[in-house]
Backbone as a printed PyTorch tensor [residue, N CA C, xyz], in Angstrom:
tensor([[[  0.8570,  -1.3180,   0.0310],
         [ -0.0470,  -0.0080,   0.0280],
         [  0.8770,   1.1790,   0.0270]],

        [[  0.6610,   2.0790,  -0.7600],
         [  1.5210,   3.1740,  -0.9840],
         [  1.3360,   4.3850,   0.1670]],

        [[  0.1340,   4.2510,   0.8700],
         [ -0.0230,   5.2410,   1.9250],
         [  0.8280,   5.0020,   3.0740]],

        [[  1.2630,   3.8040,   3.3990],
         [  2.1750,   3.5490,   4.4380],
         [  3.3880,   2.7480,   3.8750]],

        [[  4.6530,   3.1850,   4.1180],
         [  5.7550,   2.4180,   3.6540],
         [  6.2580,   1.6510,   4.7250]],

        [[  6.4130,   1.8800,   6.0260],
         [  6.7660,   1.0720,   7.0210],
         [  5.8230,   1.0760,   8.0650]],

        [[  5.7780,   0.0320,   8.8940],
         [  5.1170,   0.0370,  10.1860],
         [  5.8390,  -0.7130,  11.3220]],

        [[  5.5950,  -0.2970,  12.5950],
         [  6.2180,  -1.1120,  13.6200],
         [  5.1600,  -2.0950,  14.1820]],

        [[  5.6730,  -3.1540,  14.6300],
         [  4.7670,  -4.3170,  15.0950],
         [  4.5220,  -3.6710,  16.5260]],

        [[  2.9840,  -3.8290,  16.8550],
         [  2.6950,  -3.3350,  18.0360],
         [  3.2030,  -4.1870,  19.3400]],

        [[  3.6730,  -5.5180,  19.0080],
         [  4.0470,  -6.2070,  20.2440],
         [  5.5040,  -6.1800,  20.5250]],

        [[  6.2390,  -6.0860,  19.3240],
         [  7.7220,  -6.2470,  19.5070],
         [  8.6170,  -5.1440,  18.8860]],

        [[  7.8810,  -4.1280,  18.3680],
         [  8.3460,  -2.8020,  17.6830],
         [  9.2780,  -3.0700,  16.6060]],

        [[  9.2480,  -4.3640,  15.8830],
         [ 10.0480,  -4.3430,  14.6970],
         [  9.5940,  -3.7200,  13.6240]],

        [[ 10.4180,  -2.9910,  12.8550],
         [  9.8870,  -2.0050,  11.8120],
         [ 10.0760,  -2.8420,  10.5110]],

        [[  8.8610,  -2.9590,   9.8640],
         [  8.7430,  -3.7080,   8.6170],
         [  8.1150,  -2.8980,   7.4810]],

        [[  8.3800,  -3.4320,   6.3350],
         [  7.6860,  -2.8820,   5.2150],
         [  6.1510,  -3.1290,   5.3840]],

        [[  5.3820,  -2.1220,   4.9570],
         [  3.9320,  -2.2000,   4.8760],
         [  3.4580,  -3.5540,   4.1280]],

        [[  2.6530,  -4.4360,   4.5480],
         [  2.3490,  -5.7100,   3.9150],
         [  1.4740,  -5.3500,   2.5940]],

        [[  1.5120,  -6.2780,   1.7410],
         [  0.6180,  -6.1770,   0.6720],
         [ -0.1860,  -7.5210,   0.6260]],

        [[ -1.4420,  -7.2470,   1.0190],
         [ -2.1870,  -8.5910,   1.1880],
         [ -3.5520,  -8.2280,   0.3600]],

        [[ -4.3100,  -9.3960,   0.4580],
         [ -5.5900,  -9.3170,  -0.4060],
         [ -6.7230,  -9.4120,   0.7550]],

        [[ -7.9630,  -9.0650,   0.3030],
         [ -9.1100,  -9.1940,   1.0230],
         [ -9.2100, -10.5570,   1.7890]],

        [[ -9.3680, -10.7840,   3.1350],
         [ -9.4160, -12.1270,   3.6100],
         [ -8.1660, -12.6230,   4.2170]],

        [[ -7.0050, -11.9620,   3.7350],
         [ -5.7260, -12.3980,   4.1540],
         [ -5.2480, -11.5850,   5.4400]],

        [[ -4.2740, -12.4380,   6.1190],
         [ -3.8310, -11.8120,   7.5300],
         [ -2.2960, -11.6560,   7.2970]],

        [[ -1.8590, -10.5510,   7.8030],
         [ -0.2960, -10.2870,   7.7040],
         [  0.2070, -10.4200,   9.2790]],

        [[  1.2000, -11.1830,   9.3950],
         [  1.8650, -11.4080,  10.8230],
         [  3.2080, -10.8220,  10.7960]],

        [[  3.5840, -10.3790,  11.9390],
         [  4.9910,  -9.9870,  12.2560],
         [  6.0760, -11.1840,  12.0830]],

        [[  6.9990, -10.8760,  11.2330],
         [  7.9240, -12.2000,  10.9030],
         [  8.7550, -12.3480,  12.2410]],

        [[  8.9620, -11.5720,  13.1480],
         [  9.5170, -11.9620,  14.3810],
         [  8.9470, -12.7150,  15.4680]],

        [[  7.7930, -11.9430,  15.9240],
         [  6.8280, -12.4780,  16.9830],
         [  5.5730, -13.0450,  16.5540]],

        [[  5.2750, -13.0800,  15.3200],
         [  3.9920, -13.6080,  14.7880],
         [  2.7860, -12.9120,  15.1420]],

        [[  2.8790, -11.6600,  15.6850],
         [  1.7980, -10.8980,  16.0920],
         [  0.9810, -10.4280,  14.9430]],

        [[ -0.3220, -10.3040,  15.0000],
         [ -1.0020,  -9.9060,  13.8180],
         [ -0.8470,  -8.4020,  13.5730]],

        [[ -0.4750,  -8.1100,  12.2600],
         [ -0.1060,  -6.8400,  11.8380],
         [ -1.3860,  -6.1680,  11.1210]],

        [[ -2.0480,  -6.9930,  10.3390],
         [ -3.2600,  -6.4830,   9.6030],
         [ -4.0520,  -7.6020,   9.0640]],

        [[ -5.3270,  -7.4060,   8.9950],
         [ -6.2530,  -8.5230,   8.3550],
         [ -7.2730,  -7.6690,   7.6960]],

        [[ -7.4310,  -7.8830,   6.3960],
         [ -8.4190,  -7.1920,   5.5640],
         [ -9.6730,  -8.0460,   5.5030]],

        [[-10.6560,  -7.4870,   6.2400],
         [-11.8160,  -8.3000,   6.5610],
         [-12.7680,  -7.8370,   5.3450]],

        [[-13.4280,  -8.8240,   4.8420],
         [-14.3690,  -8.5490,   3.6620],
         [-15.5850,  -7.7640,   4.0060]],

        [[-16.0540,  -7.8470,   5.2510],
         [-17.5180,  -7.2010,   5.5510],
         [-17.2250,  -5.9250,   6.4830]],

        [[-15.8930,  -5.5050,   6.5710],
         [-15.5780,  -4.6480,   7.5880],
         [-16.2340,  -3.2710,   7.4400]],

        [[-16.5730,  -2.7890,   6.0530],
         [-17.0690,  -1.6280,   5.6770],
         [-18.3890,  -1.4820,   6.4580]],

        [[-19.2360,  -2.4900,   6.1510],
         [-20.6270,  -2.5240,   6.6280],
         [-20.6740,  -2.6610,   8.0160]],

        [[-19.8260,  -3.4960,   8.7020],
         [-19.9440,  -3.6550,  10.1200],
         [-19.4190,  -2.4570,  10.8320]],

        [[-18.2840,  -1.7680,  10.3410],
         [-17.7990,  -0.5530,  10.9360],
         [-19.0120,   0.5270,  10.8530]],

        [[-19.6250,   0.8200,   9.7450],
         [-20.5910,   1.7860,   9.6790],
         [-21.7010,   1.5080,  10.6640]],

        [[-22.2120,   0.2310,  10.6470],
         [-23.3330,  -0.2030,  11.4710],
         [-23.1910,   0.1400,  13.1110]],

        [[-21.8100,  -0.3570,  13.3500],
         [-21.6230,  -0.2610,  14.6460],
         [-21.3180,   1.1830,  15.1910]],

        [[-20.6790,   1.9860,  14.2530],
         [-20.4560,   3.3770,  14.6590],
         [-21.7620,   4.2440,  14.6510]],

        [[-22.5030,   3.9140,  13.7570],
         [-23.9190,   4.6910,  13.9190],
         [-24.6580,   4.2650,  15.1410]],

        [[-24.7270,   2.9000,  15.2620],
         [-25.5110,   2.4510,  16.6600],
         [-24.7370,   2.9640,  17.7440]],

        [[-23.5040,   2.9760,  18.0740],
         [-22.7560,   3.6130,  19.0700],
         [-23.1580,   5.0680,  19.2970]],

        [[-23.0910,   5.8510,  18.3130],
         [-23.5980,   7.3380,  18.3860],
         [-25.0380,   7.4680,  18.8040]],

        [[-26.0800,   6.6350,  18.3410],
         [-27.2950,   6.6240,  18.8350],
         [-27.4030,   6.2940,  20.3760]],

        [[-26.6670,   5.2820,  20.6330],
         [-26.5810,   4.7630,  22.1520],
         [-26.0650,   5.8280,  23.1040]],

        [[-25.0270,   6.7060,  22.4920],
         [-24.4750,   7.6150,  23.3070],
         [-25.5070,   8.9000,  23.5450]],

        [[-26.3000,   9.2140,  22.4660],
         [-27.4190,  10.2000,  22.6450],
         [-28.3630,   9.7120,  23.7960]],

        [[-28.7770,   8.4840,  23.7340],
         [-29.6260,   7.9850,  24.6880],
         [-29.0380,   7.9170,  26.1840]],

        [[-27.8020,   7.6070,  26.2160],
         [-27.1370,   7.6160,  27.3460],
         [-27.0460,   8.9030,  28.0920]],

        [[-27.1970,   9.8980,  27.3440],
         [-27.2380,  11.3220,  27.9520],
         [-28.5130,  11.8400,  28.1430]],

        [[-29.5100,  11.0300,  27.7030],
         [-30.9870,  11.4300,  27.8060],
         [-31.7400,  10.9240,  29.0360]],

        [[-31.2090,  10.0310,  29.8740],
         [-31.8090,   9.4170,  30.9320],
         [-30.9330,   9.4630,  32.1550]],

        [[-31.3260,   8.8750,  33.3860],
         [-30.4690,   8.9530,  34.4810],
         [-29.4720,   7.8090,  34.5640]],

        [[-28.2980,   8.2160,  35.0380],
         [-27.2790,   7.0890,  35.0330],
         [-27.5550,   6.1350,  36.2030]],

        [[-27.7860,   6.7350,  37.4160],
         [-28.0740,   5.8270,  38.5320],
         [-28.7280,   6.6470,  39.6130]],

        [[-29.4600,   6.0280,  40.5510],
         [-30.2340,   6.7250,  41.5650],
         [-29.6900,   6.1540,  42.7500]],

        [[-29.4670,   7.0550,  43.8300],
         [-29.2240,   6.7400,  45.2620],
         [-30.3120,   6.9080,  46.1550]],

        [[-30.4090,   6.0270,  47.1270],
         [-31.4000,   6.2200,  48.1910],
         [-30.7920,   6.0350,  49.6640]],

        [[-30.6290,   7.0210,  50.4760],
         [-29.9580,   6.8020,  51.6920],
         [-30.7370,   7.7680,  52.7190]],

        [[-31.1010,   7.0440,  53.8930],
         [-31.8900,   7.6530,  54.9570],
         [-33.1920,   8.4430,  54.3830]],

        [[-33.7070,   7.7980,  53.4890],
         [-35.0290,   8.4310,  52.8980],
         [-34.8240,   9.4820,  51.7750]],

        [[-33.6620,   9.9970,  51.6060],
         [-33.3620,  10.8330,  50.5170],
         [-32.9490,  10.1730,  49.2560]],

        [[-33.4310,  10.5990,  48.2600],
         [-33.2560,  10.1570,  47.0130],
         [-32.5270,  11.0940,  45.9500]],

        [[-31.4960,  10.7760,  45.3910],
         [-30.7960,  11.6230,  44.4200],
         [-30.5000,  10.7370,  43.1650]],

        [[-30.4340,  11.5340,  42.0820],
         [-30.2070,  10.8580,  40.7780],
         [-29.0020,  11.6490,  39.9900]],

        [[-28.2260,  10.9440,  39.2690],
         [-27.1690,  11.5320,  38.6440],
         [-27.2500,  11.1520,  37.0850]],

        [[-27.0640,  11.8630,  36.1740],
         [-26.9870,  11.7900,  34.8680],
         [-25.5050,  11.5500,  34.3280]],

        [[-25.3550,  11.0100,  33.2980],
         [-23.9610,  10.8780,  32.6880],
         [-23.3540,  12.1730,  32.5000]],

        [[-24.1290,  13.2780,  32.0640],
         [-23.4190,  14.6480,  31.8500],
         [-23.1440,  15.1600,  33.3030]],

        [[-23.8670,  14.9550,  34.3010],
         [-23.5640,  15.3570,  35.6680],
         [-22.4170,  14.6590,  36.3050]],

        [[-22.1170,  13.3900,  35.9410],
         [-20.8600,  12.8000,  36.3030],
         [-19.4990,  13.6090,  36.0860]],

        [[-19.5890,  14.4520,  34.9360],
         [-18.5030,  15.5280,  34.8260],
         [-18.8260,  16.8230,  35.2880]],

        [[-19.9930,  17.3290,  35.0790],
         [-20.4890,  18.6630,  35.6050],
         [-20.3230,  18.8590,  37.0750]],

        [[-20.6120,  17.7860,  37.8060],
         [-20.6070,  18.0300,  39.2370],
         [-19.2790,  18.1720,  39.8280]],

        [[-18.2310,  17.5350,  39.0720],
         [-16.7300,  17.6370,  39.5280],
         [-16.3530,  18.9210,  39.3480]],

        [[-16.8660,  19.6610,  38.2520],
         [-16.6080,  21.0660,  38.0030],
         [-17.0270,  21.8390,  39.0170]],

        [[-18.2060,  21.7990,  39.5470],
         [-18.8140,  22.7000,  40.4830],
         [-18.2740,  22.3260,  41.8460]],

        [[-17.5900,  21.2470,  41.9970],
         [-17.0670,  20.6730,  43.4230],
         [-15.5830,  21.0490,  43.4060]],

        [[-15.0260,  21.8980,  42.5500],
         [-13.7570,  22.5290,  42.4160],
         [-12.7580,  21.4550,  41.8830]],

        [[-13.2190,  20.6380,  41.1220],
         [-12.3200,  19.6370,  40.4290],
         [-12.4480,  19.9860,  38.9360]],

        [[-12.2310,  21.1980,  38.5670],
         [-12.4260,  21.5960,  37.1460],
         [-11.5300,  20.6750,  36.1450]],

        [[-10.3280,  20.4890,  36.2780],
         [ -9.4830,  19.9940,  35.4050],
         [ -9.8280,  18.4730,  35.1700]],

        [[-10.2210,  17.8290,  36.4020],
         [-10.6650,  16.4110,  36.3180],
         [-11.9780,  16.3000,  35.5880]],

        [[-12.9530,  17.3190,  35.8140],
         [-14.2000,  17.4740,  35.2060],
         [-13.9990,  17.4260,  33.6500]],

        [[-13.1880,  18.2450,  33.1470],
         [-13.0520,  18.3580,  31.6160],
         [-12.2540,  16.9500,  31.1290]],

        [[-11.3380,  16.5400,  31.8520],
         [-10.7970,  15.1510,  31.4100],
         [-11.7870,  13.9970,  31.4480]],

        [[-12.7860,  14.0170,  32.3300],
         [-13.7560,  12.9180,  32.3730],
         [-14.7060,  13.3760,  31.1080]],

        [[-15.0260,  14.4150,  30.8290],
         [-15.9950,  14.7600,  29.7920],
         [-15.2900,  14.3700,  28.4870]],

        [[-13.9940,  14.6490,  28.1650],
         [-13.2740,  14.4740,  27.1260],
         [-13.0770,  13.0830,  26.7470]],

        [[-12.5470,  12.4140,  27.8350],
         [-12.2810,  10.9110,  27.5100],
         [-13.4260,   9.9150,  27.4770]],

        [[-14.5440,  10.4350,  28.2350],
         [-15.6900,   9.4830,  28.1300],
         [-16.8630,   9.7510,  27.2070]],

        [[-16.9290,  10.9800,  26.7450],
         [-18.0830,  11.4510,  25.9240],
         [-17.7280,  11.8970,  24.7260]],

        [[-16.8330,  13.0960,  24.8110],
         [-16.3550,  13.8760,  23.4680],
         [-15.5600,  13.0930,  22.4470]],

        [[-14.4150,  12.6130,  22.9630],
         [-13.4000,  11.9730,  22.2430],
         [-13.9770,  10.5690,  21.5800]],

        [[-14.7320,   9.8100,  22.3120],
         [-15.3350,   8.6210,  21.7460],
         [-16.3110,   8.9730,  20.6360]],

        [[-17.1050,   9.9290,  20.9080],
         [-18.2560,  10.4940,  20.0630],
         [-17.5580,  11.0620,  18.6790]],

        [[-16.4440,  11.7640,  19.0530],
         [-15.8120,  12.2590,  17.7590],
         [-14.9590,  11.3010,  16.9660]],

        [[-14.5850,  10.3130,  17.5430],
         [-13.8930,   9.0850,  16.6900],
         [-15.0160,   8.4080,  15.9290]],

        [[-16.2030,   8.2300,  16.4380],
         [-17.1020,   7.5230,  15.7360],
         [-17.6210,   8.3080,  14.6710]],

        [[-17.8560,   9.6650,  14.9070],
         [-18.4280,  10.5320,  13.8430],
         [-17.3700,  10.6740,  12.7120]],

        [[-15.9750,  10.7700,  13.0440],
         [-15.1080,  10.8110,  11.9530],
         [-14.9130,   9.5780,  11.2250]],

        [[-15.0850,   8.4300,  11.8720],
         [-15.1640,   7.1340,  11.1890],
         [-16.3570,   7.1410,  10.1860]],

        [[-17.5090,   7.5730,  10.5780],
         [-18.6110,   7.5540,   9.7130],
         [-18.3390,   8.4670,   8.5760]],

        [[-17.7380,   9.7940,   8.7770],
         [-17.4480,  10.6160,   7.8260],
         [-16.5180,   9.9920,   6.6690]],

        [[-15.5070,   9.2090,   7.2540],
         [-14.5120,   8.6920,   6.5250],
         [-15.2640,   7.5350,   5.5840]],

        [[-15.9430,   6.7340,   6.1470],
         [-16.7120,   5.6290,   5.4000],
         [-17.5570,   6.4010,   4.2180]],

        [[-18.3750,   7.4160,   4.5790],
         [-19.0470,   8.0650,   3.4780],
         [-18.4000,   8.6230,   2.4610]],

        [[-17.2160,   9.1990,   2.8390],
         [-16.2610,   9.7720,   1.7590],
         [-15.7880,   8.6550,   0.8930]],

        [[-15.4170,   7.5860,   1.4490],
         [-14.9770,   6.3500,   0.6090],
         [-15.9210,   6.0190,  -0.1800]],

        [[-17.3660,   6.0230,   0.1620],
         [-18.4700,   5.5010,  -0.6050],
         [-18.8370,   6.4080,  -1.7270]],

        [[-18.8740,   7.7700,  -1.3180],
         [-19.4080,   8.7100,  -2.1500],
         [-18.4830,   9.5970,  -3.0540]],

        [[-17.1900,   9.7010,  -2.4030],
         [-16.1940,  10.7420,  -2.8910],
         [-16.2690,  12.0870,  -2.3430]],

        [[-17.5420,  12.2880,  -1.5890],
         [-17.6810,  13.7240,  -1.0580],
         [-16.7080,  14.0570,   0.0240]],

        [[-16.0090,  15.1610,  -0.1080],
         [-15.0190,  15.5170,   0.9180],
         [-13.7130,  14.7730,   0.7270]],

        [[-13.3760,  14.2210,  -0.4850],
         [-11.9590,  13.5630,  -0.7310],
         [-10.7790,  14.3030,  -0.3180]],

        [[-10.9290,  15.6470,  -0.3360],
         [ -9.7640,  16.4100,  -0.1970],
         [ -9.1840,  16.4660,   1.2540]],

        [[ -9.9890,  16.1120,   2.3350],
         [ -9.5350,  15.9560,   3.6600],
         [ -9.5200,  14.5610,   4.1050]],

        [[ -9.7080,  13.4260,   3.2730],
         [ -9.8260,  12.1380,   3.6370],
         [ -8.5880,  11.5090,   4.4030]],

        [[ -7.3020,  11.9770,   3.9450],
         [ -6.1200,  11.4580,   4.4350],
         [ -5.9050,  12.0500,   5.7040]],

        [[ -6.1880,  13.3900,   5.9560],
         [ -5.8650,  14.0540,   7.1830],
         [ -6.9840,  13.5610,   8.2590]],

        [[ -8.1630,  13.1930,   7.7520],
         [ -9.1700,  12.6490,   8.6090],
         [ -8.7700,  11.1870,   9.2420]],

        [[ -8.1540,  10.5670,   8.3320],
         [ -7.6090,   9.1370,   8.7880],
         [ -6.5930,   9.2970,   9.8220]],

        [[ -5.6320,  10.2430,   9.6470],
         [ -4.6340,  10.2520,  10.5900],
         [ -4.9600,  10.9840,  11.9520]],

        [[ -6.0360,  11.7700,  11.8820],
         [ -6.6340,  12.2990,  13.1620],
         [ -7.3920,  11.1880,  13.7450]],

        [[ -7.9690,  10.2960,  13.1650],
         [ -8.8180,   9.1150,  13.7730],
         [ -7.7800,   8.4190,  14.5950]],

        [[ -6.6420,   7.8760,  14.0580],
         [ -5.5750,   7.0760,  14.7740],
         [ -4.9850,   7.9000,  15.8910]],

        [[ -4.8810,   9.1290,  15.7740],
         [ -4.3180,   9.9950,  16.8760],
         [ -5.4260,   9.8970,  18.0740]],

        [[ -6.6260,  10.1090,  17.8420],
         [ -7.5930,  10.3580,  18.9960],
         [ -7.8880,   9.0020,  19.6380]],

        [[ -7.8760,   7.8950,  18.9100],
         [ -8.3190,   6.6430,  19.4260],
         [ -7.6560,   6.1790,  20.8270]],

        [[ -6.4000,   6.5210,  20.9740],
         [ -5.8240,   6.1130,  22.2780],
         [ -6.4300,   6.8830,  23.5850]],

        [[ -6.9760,   8.0900,  23.1530],
         [ -7.5440,   9.0680,  24.2190],
         [ -9.0180,   8.8790,  24.5360]],

        [[ -9.5900,   7.8960,  23.8970],
         [-11.0600,   7.6160,  24.0320],
         [-11.1670,   6.4200,  25.1780]],

        [[-11.7950,   6.6100,  26.2930],
         [-11.7260,   5.6190,  27.3610],
         [-13.1020,   5.2930,  27.9900]],

        [[-14.0060,   4.9670,  26.9420],
         [-15.3000,   4.6600,  27.2530],
         [-15.2880,   3.3990,  28.2620]],

        [[-14.5010,   2.5100,  27.8590],
         [-14.5930,   1.1470,  28.6600],
         [-14.0640,   1.3940,  29.9560]],

        [[-13.1390,   2.2950,  30.2690],
         [-12.4920,   2.5360,  31.3640],
         [-13.5070,   3.1770,  32.3660]],

        [[-14.3800,   3.9350,  31.7890],
         [-15.4890,   4.7480,  32.5450],
         [-16.4870,   3.6340,  33.1480]],

        [[-16.7110,   2.7800,  32.2360],
         [-17.6800,   1.5550,  32.8790],
         [-17.0260,   0.8810,  33.9350]],

        [[-15.7910,   0.3930,  33.6990],
         [-15.1430,  -0.0420,  34.8960],
         [-15.1470,   0.7360,  36.1290]],

        [[-14.9560,   2.1260,  36.0400],
         [-14.9510,   2.9080,  37.2020],
         [-16.3250,   2.9930,  37.8150]],

        [[-17.4220,   2.9270,  37.0520],
         [-18.7540,   3.0390,  37.6200],
         [-18.8860,   1.6110,  38.4150]],

        [[-18.5840,   0.4800,  37.7530],
         [-18.6960,  -0.8720,  38.5660],
         [-17.9600,  -0.7970,  39.8800]],

        [[-16.7860,  -0.4520,  39.8730],
         [-15.9790,  -0.3560,  41.1840],
         [-16.6670,   0.5550,  42.1350]],

        [[-17.2960,   1.5740,  41.6000],
         [-18.0110,   2.7110,  42.5790],
         [-19.2540,   1.9310,  43.0770]],

        [[-19.8820,   1.0920,  42.2780],
         [-21.0950,   0.5230,  42.6600],
         [-20.8370,  -0.5110,  43.8970]],

        [[-19.6280,  -1.3150,  43.6340],
         [-19.2190,  -2.1810,  44.7090],
         [-19.1690,  -1.5080,  45.9880]],

        [[-18.6630,  -0.2840,  46.1530],
         [-18.2990,   0.5040,  47.4150],
         [-19.8120,   1.0770,  47.8360]],

        [[-20.4380,   1.5900,  47.0450],
         [-21.6480,   2.4070,  47.4660],
         [-22.8340,   1.5220,  47.7380]],

        [[-22.8740,   0.1830,  47.3170],
         [-24.0040,  -0.4880,  47.4970],
         [-23.9760,  -0.9490,  49.0080]],

        [[-22.8820,  -0.8600,  49.5950],
         [-22.8930,  -1.1740,  51.2230],
         [-23.4080,  -0.1110,  52.0270]],

        [[-23.6900,   1.1810,  51.5050],
         [-24.0300,   2.2850,  52.2790],
         [-25.3020,   2.9390,  51.8490]],

        [[-25.7140,   2.4760,  50.7620],
         [-26.9880,   3.2190,  50.0920],
         [-27.5770,   2.1290,  49.0880]],

        [[-28.9610,   2.3960,  48.8790],
         [-29.7150,   1.6820,  47.9590],
         [-29.4710,   2.3310,  46.5860]],

        [[-28.9760,   1.2500,  45.6330],
         [-28.6470,   1.7940,  44.3480],
         [-29.6340,   1.2730,  43.2960]],

        [[-29.9160,   2.0590,  42.3600],
         [-30.6450,   1.8060,  41.2110],
         [-30.0740,   2.1400,  39.7910]],

        [[-29.7730,   1.2970,  38.9770],
         [-29.2150,   1.7610,  37.7200],
         [-30.1930,   2.2950,  36.7000]],

        [[-29.9190,   3.3470,  36.2730],
         [-30.9050,   3.9140,  35.1660],
         [-30.5940,   3.3500,  33.7620]],

        [[-31.5650,   3.8970,  32.8270],
         [-31.5170,   3.4400,  31.5540],
         [-30.1330,   4.0710,  30.9000]],

        [[-29.6680,   5.0700,  31.4270],
         [-28.4620,   5.6840,  30.8150],
         [-27.1370,   4.7670,  31.0420]],

        [[-27.2530,   4.0610,  32.1100],
         [-25.9930,   3.1710,  32.4280],
         [-26.0860,   1.9850,  31.3610]],

        [[-27.2610,   1.3960,  31.2170],
         [-27.2510,   0.3490,  30.1750],
         [-27.0820,   0.9230,  28.7630]],

        [[-27.6300,   1.9950,  28.4600],
         [-27.1490,   2.5280,  27.1910],
         [-25.7440,   2.8960,  26.9090]],

        [[-25.1330,   3.3940,  27.9930],
         [-23.6750,   3.6140,  27.9050],
         [-22.8820,   2.3410,  27.8200]],

        [[-23.3440,   1.4590,  28.4810],
         [-22.6020,   0.1500,  28.4220],
         [-22.8050,  -0.5670,  27.0830]],

        [[-23.8620,  -0.3320,  26.4740],
         [-24.1260,  -0.9390,  25.2050],
         [-23.3140,   0.0870,  24.1860]],

        [[-23.2760,   1.2820,  24.4400],
         [-22.3560,   2.1790,  23.6070],
         [-20.6480,   1.7790,  23.7210]],

        [[-20.4280,   1.3150,  25.0010],
         [-19.0170,   1.0280,  25.0460],
         [-18.6650,  -0.2500,  24.3040]],

        [[-19.7090,  -1.2690,  24.2870],
         [-19.4660,  -2.3550,  23.5330],
         [-19.3550,  -2.1450,  22.1480]],

        [[-20.3370,  -1.3010,  21.5180],
         [-20.2220,  -0.9590,  20.2220],
         [-18.8700,  -0.2340,  19.8350]],

        [[-18.4340,   0.5200,  20.7430],
         [-17.2250,   1.4030,  20.4270],
         [-16.0420,   0.5540,  20.4240]],

        [[-16.0660,  -0.4430,  21.3500],
         [-14.8580,  -1.3670,  21.3350],
         [-14.9500,  -2.3680,  20.1690]],

        [[-16.1310,  -2.6610,  19.6860],
         [-16.2450,  -3.4350,  18.4970],
         [-15.6000,  -2.6650,  17.2160]],

        [[-16.1010,  -1.2740,  17.2510],
         [-15.5350,  -0.4420,  16.1810],
         [-13.8840,  -0.6020,  16.1560]],

        [[-13.4950,  -0.3040,  17.4850],
         [-11.9530,  -0.2330,  17.5450],
         [-11.3470,  -1.6610,  17.1220]],

        [[-12.0450,  -2.7570,  17.3560],
         [-11.4880,  -4.0760,  16.8910],
         [-11.4710,  -4.1910,  15.3820]],

        [[-12.4240,  -3.5320,  14.7430],
         [-12.4790,  -3.5320,  13.3040],
         [-11.7150,  -2.4650,  12.6900]],

        [[-11.0760,  -1.4830,  13.3480],
         [-10.2840,  -0.3950,  12.8860],
         [ -8.9490,  -1.0460,  12.5560]],

        [[ -8.4340,  -0.9480,  11.2700],
         [ -7.3340,  -1.5370,  10.7650],
         [ -6.5830,  -0.3340,   9.8350]],

        [[ -5.5310,   0.2810,  10.1520],
         [ -5.0060,   1.2870,   9.2620],
         [ -4.6420,   0.7840,   7.9660]],

        [[ -4.4150,  -0.4860,   7.7370],
         [ -3.9980,  -0.9990,   6.3360],
         [ -5.3330,  -1.2500,   5.6790]],

        [[ -6.3020,  -1.4430,   6.2890],
         [ -7.6330,  -1.7160,   5.6050],
         [ -8.0520,  -0.3920,   5.0820]],

        [[ -7.9050,   0.6840,   6.0510],
         [ -8.3700,   1.9370,   5.6490],
         [ -7.5380,   2.5170,   4.4950]],

        [[ -6.2510,   2.3590,   4.4920],
         [ -5.4330,   2.7820,   3.2660],
         [ -5.7510,   1.9310,   2.0510]],

        [[ -6.1570,   0.6600,   2.3760],
         [ -6.6460,  -0.2070,   1.2120],
         [ -7.8180,   0.4180,   0.5590]],

        [[ -8.7540,   0.9430,   1.3340],
         [ -9.9200,   1.4790,   0.7880],
         [ -9.6310,   2.7790,  -0.0460]],

        [[ -8.6960,   3.5720,   0.5500],
         [ -8.4090,   4.7620,  -0.0590],
         [ -7.7170,   4.4530,  -1.3860]],

        [[ -6.8460,   3.7100,  -1.5800],
         [ -6.0830,   3.1620,  -2.7990],
         [ -7.1590,   2.7180,  -3.7120]],

        [[ -7.9840,   1.7310,  -3.2440],
         [ -8.9490,   1.2680,  -4.1450],
         [ -9.7290,   2.2050,  -4.6410]],

        [[-10.4470,   3.2620,  -3.9260],
         [-11.1640,   4.3100,  -4.2630],
         [-10.4740,   5.2230,  -5.3960]],

        [[ -9.0580,   5.4890,  -5.0780],
         [ -8.3040,   6.3780,  -5.8770],
         [ -8.1180,   5.7060,  -7.2890]],

        [[ -8.0270,   4.2550,  -7.2610],
         [ -7.8560,   3.5800,  -8.6970],
         [ -9.1430,   3.4560,  -9.3770]],

        [[-10.2680,   3.5000,  -8.6410],
         [-11.4910,   3.4480,  -9.3910],
         [-11.7790,   4.9430, -10.0730]]])
């Protein structure tokens, strides 16, 4: 693929020439046998479906209560948005911004950009920014931590359930489903597959 000349193995850091493989084939690192790339035949449809579903679920996750607390007769409810905004008003401004960026903004932005990239590949609309968009996607992916937020909620529940009655709202389940879709998207994201689509589109 002309878009990438060399690549480092994610496992052993061996620098190798970008593989030339066909759809359905898998490229392995010659030293550690770690998977470098796999061109999946149905990756385009799967990526688009999971990305759109993830965005819808994220909107739903921000539309309902995340969880409800009941302690000594007092009932309180928190939403996904409040999980970040309450930190801001409690003088944890930097932490609030980080929670918002890593758990809501960056994951949503990555999914949106993937959808834009796929639409561009399919229609050719916006082809002038396609390469820059692809590079930005791979830059932002490590900063999206939706699954870490889910683990944090579960750890908090284990501690809070001993002192208060807890009720998980629709937002929690929507965000959990969103995190699953997001992880599925990440499992399908392959920089070689993306460059393969770009080259195939350019040749057409």
